[in-house]
N, C-alpha and C positions, 0 to 999 in steps of 0.2 A: 379507566374511567367508567362509571356506571352509565348505563343508558337512560335517557330522559323519556318517559312514555307517554306524557300529555302536556299541552300548552300550559296548564298550571305549573307542572314541575319545571317547564322552560323559563317560564316568567319568574318563579322564585329563585332559580339559579342565577338568571341575570340579574335580579335585585340583589341577591347575596354577593355576586362578583362585584357589582358596581359599590356596593357598602365598603367591601374589602379593598378595593381600588381607591375610594376617596381616602380610607384610613392611610395609604401609603402617599397621599398626595397627587393621585393621578385622576384627571377630571376630563382628560380628552384623550383619543386614540392617537397613535404616532402621526396619522394624516389630518389631525385636526378636528375630527368628528366628536359630538358629545357621545358620552358613554350611553345615555339614555336612548340614543338614535341609531345603535349600531347591533348587529346580530349576535346571538350566543356564541357562534365561533370567534367573532372579533373581540368579543370581551374576553374569551378563553385565552386568546392568542395576545392580548394586552396585558391579561394577569399574567401571563408566563414571562413577557418581558418585562414587566415591574419586578416581579420575582428576582429574575435574573440581575437587573440593576442593583436590587437590594443587598445581594450577596457579594458584589463587587467591591 
């Protein structure tokens, strides 16, 4: 994975992940938090989980 260098890139990556997750019907993390309220790490992990569910 590429390294994010500044806050703008982090914010853009979070926005992109939220959009992608919403397209997959995911609006909350597995522990019930809104996607907009969590860290980039949590969004990345939620995205991995959603992709894994999609291929099952």
